[in-house]
N, C-alpha and C positions, 0 to 999 in steps of 0.2 A: 319660660322667658324667650322672647323672640330673638332670633339670631341677629347679630350686628355686623361683625367683620366677615371678610371673605372666608376665613377659616371656619367660622361658626356656620355659615350657610352651607359650605361643602360638607361639614360634619353632619349636618341635618339632612343631607341627601339632595340638596338643590342641584339642578342641572344647568349647564351653560347653554347658550343659544345653539351652538353646534350640536351638542348632545340632544337637546330637545328636538331640533329639526330632524336629526337622524332617527330618533325614536318614533316621532309622529309620521315621518315619511314625507316631509314637505321641504320646500326650498327656504333658505333664510329670509328671502323677501316676503314669502307668505307668512312666516312666523311673525315678522315685524308688523305686517298688516293685521294679524290677529291681535297683537298687543295694542295697536293704535285704535282698534275698534272695540276694545274692552272684552274680547273673547278670552284672552289670556293675560294674567297679571305678571309684570316683570318686577323683580326685586333688585335693588342696588345696595351692595355692601357699603358700609361707611368708609372703608379704606380701599375701594376699587372702583373702576369705571365700567366694569362688565355688568351685564344683566343676567340674573339667575331666575330659575323657574321652579316652583314647588313641584315635587314629584307627583303629588295627587292631581294637580292641575294638568300636568303633562299626560298622565294616564287617562284623565277624563277626555282630553283632546284627542288622544290616540284612539280612544274607543268610539269616537264619533263616526257616523256613516261616511264611507269613502265618497270622494267627489262625484263619482259616477252613479252613486245611489240615487234612487228616485226621490225628489224633494217632497216635503210634506204637502205642498200646494203647487200645482202646476196648472197654468191657465193658457189655453191656446191663444196665440196672438200673431197677427200678420204685420205688426207695426215696425218693430226693431229687432234685429238680430245682433247679439253680442257674441263675439268670438275672441279667443286670446290675442288675435292679431288686429282686432278693430271692431267697429260697429257699423251697421248698415240700416239706413232708414228706407223702409219699403224696398229693400234689396239694393239700394244705392249706397256706395261707400260714403260715409258721413264726413270723413276727414277732409277730402278735397272740397266739399261743399262750403267749408268755412272760408275759403278764399275765392270762391266763384259765385256764390249765391247770397242773397239777403236772407235775413231771418224770416221775413214774411213769406218768401218763396219756399223755404224749408218747412215752415209750419203748414203751408198748403199741401206739401208733399206728404207730411205725416197724416193729415186729415183725410185726403182722398186719393193719394197716389200720384199726383202730378204737381209740379212746382208752380204752376200758374204764371201770371204775368207780373207778379211782384207789385201790384198796385198798392198805394199807401193805405194804411188803416187810420180810421178816425175814431176818437172817443166821442160818443153821443154827448150832447151838451148836458143833459140831465145827469148822466152818469158821472161826467167829469166834475160837475158841481157837487154831487153827493159825495164823491171821493174826497174832494177838497174840504168839504164841511166836516167829514169824519176826522180829518187830520187835526182840525182845531180843537177837538175834544180830547186829544191825547196829551200825555204828560210832556214836560219840557223838552226831553231829548230821546224820543223813541228810536229804536233801530229801524232801518228801512223795511225790514221784514214785518215788523209790527205795524208799520204804516200800511203795508199791503194787506195785512189781515183785516184791519179796520175798514180799508177801502172796499174790499170785496163784498163784505156784508152790506155796506151802504149802497154800492153800485147795484147789487141784486134788487134792492127795494125799488129801483127806478124802472125795472123791466116788467111790464104787465104780463109777459109770456114766460116768466122765469120758471114756471112749473111744467113747461112742456119738455118732456124728456125723450123726444124722438131724436134720432141721429141728425136729421135735417135741421132741427131747431138748435141743437148744440153747435153745429157748424155755422149756422147763421149768426149767432151771437159771439162766436169766438174772437174774431178780429177786434170788435168794439170793446170786448171785455179786457183783452190784453192791452190795448191802447189806453183804456181807462185806468188800468192798474199803473201803467207807467206815468200817466198824467197825475196820479195821486201823490207822487213823490215831488218834493219841492223843486221848482224851477229856479236854479241858482245862476244860470249864465245863458248867454246867447248861443244859438246853434250855428256852427260854421257853414259856410257856403261851399260844401263839398258834396260828392255823390257817393252812395253806398250801393255798389253793383247796379248802377243805372238810375237809382232813386236819389233825389236830393236829400241830404242829411236832415234838413228841416222837416221832411215828410216821412222819414224812416224811423222805425222804432229804435234802432241803435243810436241814431243821432239825438232823438228826444231823451232817451235814457241816459246817454253820456252827459247831456246838458244838465239833467236833474241831479246827477250824482257828482258832478265836477264842481269844484269851488271857483273855477275860472272858465273862460271860453274854451270848450274842448277842441283839441286839434283833430285834424283828419286822421292821424295815427290812432288816437284814442277811439274815435268813432269806429274805425276799422277793427280795432281790437275788441270792442264791445260786441260788434256784429259777429265776429268769429266766435267769441265765447257763447253768445246766444245760440248760434248754430250747433256748436259742439255739445251743448248741454240740453238741447231740446228734448231728448228722450234717452233713456238708458234701460229699456226693457222693464222688468218688474223690480225696480228699486223700492225701498220701503214706502216712500211717499206715493208711488204709483199704485202699490198694492192697496193703500188706504183709499185712493181715488177710485179704484175699481170696485172695492167693497161698497163704497158709497153709491156708485153708479148702479151696482147690482141690485140694490134695494130701492132704486129709482129716486135717489136724491137728485135735485136739480144740479145743473152744471156748477152753479155758484157754490152749492154745498160741497160738491166734489172737490173744487179748488180749495175751499176752506180746509177740508180734510188734509189735502196735500201740504198746504202751508203750515199746518200745525206740526206735521212730522218734520219739516225742514228746520225747526228750531233746535233739534237735537244735534250735539256735536259730532255724532257718528254718521250723519247724513244731512248735507245741506249747510250745517253750521261750521264745518271744518275750516272753510275759507276765513271765517271771522277770527278763528284762533291763529291762523297764519298771518292775517293782517296785524294782529296784536303783537305777535312775536317779531315780525319785520319792523314794526314801529320802534321796538326797543333797540334795534341794531342801528345806531346813529352813524356808524362808519364801519367799513369792512373789517377794520382792526379790532372792533369790539365783538365781532360775530362769535368767536369761540367762547369768550367769557359769558356772553348773554345766553348762548345755546346750552352751555354746560350748566349754568345756573338753573335754567329752565328744566333740564333733564334731572338735576339733583333733587328737585321737588317731587320727582316721580311722575311728572307730566310727560306724555308721549310727544314726539316730534311730529306734530300734525302735518298731514299732506304727503306722506310717503308710504308707498305700498298699497296696491289695490288687489284684492283677492281674485278678481276676474282677469287681471293682466299681470302675470308674474314677470313678464319680460318688459313691462313698462306700459303705462296708460297712454295710448296713442293720442288721445285728446290733449293730455298734458304736453306732450312733445310739440304738437302743432301750435298750441296757444303760447307756450313758453318761448318757442322760437320767434313768434311774432312779437311778443312783449319785449324780449331781450334785444331784438333788432330795432325796435321803434321807440321804446320808452326813453325818457330823459336819463342821462348817464348817472347822475348822483344817486337817486333812489334805487337805480338798478344794481348798484354795488352791494346793497344788503341782500338782494335776491341771489346774486352770484355767490356771495359768501356763504349763504345758507346751503346752496346746492353743492358748493365745494366741500363744506363740512360733511354733508350727507355722503358724498362720494368717497371722501377720505376715510370715513368710518364704516364703509361697506353697507350703508343703508339701502333699502330698496328704492327703485325709481320714484320720482314724484308723481302725484296724481293731479287730476284736473283741478281739484280743490286748491292745491298749492299754486297752480297757475292763476286761478281766480284771485287768490290773495295777493299774488305778485302784481297782477294787473291793477288792483285797487291801490296797492302801495305805491307803485311807480308813478301813477298819475294823481296821487294825493286825493283820491275820492273819499267821500264821507265814510266814516266807520260803518262797516256792515254792507258795503256796496257789493262785495262779491256774493254775499248771500242773496241780495236783492236781484242781481243779474241771474243767479241760479234759479230763483223762484219764478221770475217772469219768463225766462227761457223755458223752464220745464212745464210751464202752464200749457204750452202748445202740445207737448207730449201727453200731459194729463187729459186734455180735451180729446185727443185722439183715442186714448184708452177708454174714456167715458163713452165716446161715440161707438166704439167697438163693443163695449159692454151693453149699452142700450140695445144694440142690434142683436146680441146673443140671447138676451132675456134669461141669463143664468140666475141661479139662486144658491148662494153659498151658505153652508152652515158648518163652520169649522168646529170640530169637537175638541174638548180638552182631554189630555191624558192625566186623569186625576191621580194625584200623589199624596192626598191627605189621609186622615185617619179613617178607619172603616166606619160604615154607618152604625149609628147607635140611637137609642130612643130618647136620650136626654143628655144635656151637657154635663160635664164632670162637676 
């Protein structure tokens, strides 16, 4: 019989969070990050608010290779450096770039090492029309990410040179592809007459994307927040989606196929889809006074509090700090209250610092963007990084063949 009360769990040998962190040799913030990513399961007694952990799960976690151990897959790359204190694009601190450069400039930096002049990107007419036509074939209410997946396949069919997998060809098509992806999302409002780091909003990717995701004319503050998010999420070394992109590029899949591989990975809640869960939770907090009840109900179902604790940033995700500061300073006051209440709850309960996924969900919530907008911003932003990794992989001409560590039954001549 499964344990129910706190006494039952303790009698069965379950450990508290403090005991688990001590045995495994990690910080509490790292422990919570493991829970939020499904690496470790937390159990909640029926008569308590604490989280407890099965001793066998704790032992399995303790027996994992230490952080300094060589990873199973290591790929040389000169694109992005991730350190506990921040991340660097081609050696340049990425955090300040969010307030000084346009996304277009940062994408150029990732592709060839210099930020360029920030000239506007244009969606080729045929690509824009194909992307729009693909939307009409979708169901009544698809998520923005699903729109992007359909659009990329349609856009690819309009490029007669799509099978050219040289680095130069990938860099040639990159701006038009990203612009076409943004154009595939429904245009729901006009673009404000403001500038994004020297570029008129109507001609910037941030301005166009903010217009397509907003239910009303986007403000200059929203356009600036979207640009900052695009910059901060443009690359993050070998995240799961980027590994998928590099594997596709290594077997010489065209750029469009590489991007499709990355988009598929982003549907998962542990990478890319986290902001959607944050949006849904914030939508339930209709006033700050409701926050504790809503959050505790959410946690009582065994669901993690998405958007807190990043395994690479034990002291806090610097991207989250930069984007949250911008959102909380510029967003409308009323929806901002739900975000502030969520952050207060997390702090009062000693949860780890927020991640950039929470900041994305907060951005979408505060400006009432269509559901799934955070995920769409993530996808379009990361496309710049994916293309940089595809370019690097095309140039390396590597050939990966990852082997499985077989754990099945011994070979035999016939089935039982």
